C-alpha positions in Angstrom: -4.3 2.6 15.3 -5.1 -1.0 14.6 -6.8 -1.9 11.4 -9.4 -4.7 11.9 -9.0 -7.1 8.9 -11.6 -9.4 10.4 -14.4 -7.0 9.6 -14.8 -8.0 6.0 -15.4 -5.6 3.1 -14.0 -4.8 -0.3 -10.2 -4.5 -0.7 -7.9 -3.5 -3.5 -4.2 -4.4 -3.8 -2.2 -2.0 -5.8 0.8 -3.9 -6.9 -0.6 -7.4 -6.2 2.4 -9.3 -7.6 1.6 -13.0 -7.1 -1.7 -12.1 -5.5 -0.7 -13.7 -2.2 -2.1 -10.9 0.0 -5.4 -10.9 -2.0 -5.7 -14.7 -1.4 -5.0 -14.2 2.4 -7.7 -11.6 2.7 -10.2 -13.7 0.6 -9.7 -16.5 3.1 -10.8 -14.1 5.8 -14.0 -13.3 3.8 -12.9 -10.1 2.1 -13.9 -9.5 -1.5 -10.6 -8.5 -3.2 -9.3 -7.2 -6.4 -5.7 -6.8 -7.3 -3.8 -5.0 -10.1 -0.1 -5.3 -10.9 2.4 -4.0 -13.4 3.0 -7.6 -14.6 -0.7 -7.8 -15.6 -0.2 -5.0 -18.1 -1.8 -2.3 -15.9 0.3 0.8 -15.5 -0.2 1.5 -11.8 1.0 5.0 -12.2 -2.1 5.7 -14.2 -4.5 3.1 -12.7 -7.9 4.4 -12.0 -10.7 2.0 -11.1 -14.3 2.9 -11.1 -15.9 5.3 -8.5 -19.0 3.0 -8.6 -16.9 0.3 -6.9 -15.3 2.0 -3.9 -13.3 0.0 -1.5 -13.2 -0.2 2.2 -9.4 -0.9 2.1 -6.8 -0.1 -0.5 -3.3 -1.4 0.2 0.1 -1.5 -1.5 3.1 -3.5 -0.3 6.6 -2.9 -1.5 5.8 -1.1 -4.7 5.9 2.6 -4.0 9.7 2.8 -3.9 9.8 1.5 -7.5 7.6 4.2 -9.0 8.7 7.5 -10.3 5.3 9.1 -9.7 4.6 8.2 -6.1 1.8 10.7 -5.9 -0.2 8.9 -8.6 -0.3 5.7 -6.6 -1.5 7.4 -3.5 -4.0 9.4 -5.5 -5.3 6.2 -7.0 -5.7 4.7 -3.5 -7.6 7.8 -2.4 -9.8 7.9 -5.5 -10.8 4.2 -5.0 -11.6 4.4 -1.3 -15.1 4.8 0.3 -15.5 7.7 2.6 -13.8 6.7 5.9 -12.0 3.8 4.1 -8.4 2.9 4.9 -5.2 3.0 3.0 -2.4 0.7 4.2 1.2 0.9 2.8 4.4 -1.0 3.3 7.5 0.2 1.5 11.3 0.5 2.1 12.4 3.5 4.1 15.2 5.7 2.9 17.4 4.4 5.7 17.3 0.8 4.3 20.8 -0.1 3.3 19.6 -3.0 1.1 16.9 -1.3 -1.0 17.1 1.9 -3.1 14.4 4.2 -1.8 14.0 7.9 -1.4 10.9 7.6 0.8 10.9 9.0 4.3 8.2 9.2 7.0 8.0 13.0 6.4 7.6 12.6 2.6 4.8 10.0 3.0 3.0 12.1 5.6 3.2 15.2 3.4 1.8 13.3 0.4 -1.0 11.7 2.4 -2.0 15.1 3.9 -1.8 16.9 0.6 -4.2 14.4 -1.0 -6.7 14.7 1.8 -6.1 11.7 4.0 -6.7 11.9 7.8 -5.8 9.8 10.8 -2.3 9.2 9.4 -0.1 6.9 11.4 3.5 6.0 10.3 6.3 3.9 11.7 9.6 2.4 10.6 10.5 -1.1 11.8 13.2 -3.7 11.2 12.3 -6.8 9.2 14.6 -9.7 8.4 14.2 -10.9 4.8 14.7 -14.6 5.0 13.9 -15.4 1.3 16.4 -17.5 -0.7 19.3 -15.3 -1.8 18.4 -12.4 0.5 19.1 -13.1 4.2 19.4 -9.5 5.4 17.6 -6.8 7.3 15.3 -4.1 5.9 13.9 -0.9 7.3 10.2 -0.9 6.5 8.1 2.2 6.4 4.4 1.5 7.3 1.7 4.0 6.9 -2.0 3.9 7.5 -4.4 6.7 6.6 -8.2 7.2 6.4 -10.1 8.9 3.6 
């Protein structure tokens, strides 16, 4: 299932880091918010307001760092509008260059338990060309709808 990022709405980035993804979506016309551990918000316990539900909640390369993975996914669910989408990138357990205990089955199970539907997952190879890295990763991608 292809997500259409050209249909603008409200988006939330859980684990925004340098807010690069937020800036990219804003250039497409999205209204975006981002939270990050570095901004002092503990994402394992982040809960935004139900009076500002989002069309899209996403998280890139954060989940594998958290002890309580369920909390991040619950936060995504709680902050989505009905029929809104959750998009996730993280390192798969098979990645030799990242410490991760996350598998396609564990992500599917968590998403299903929390009430997500239309769950699609895949694992793909990605070459990390950043300075000091220069190696391949196994990326787990998941999309799901509230």
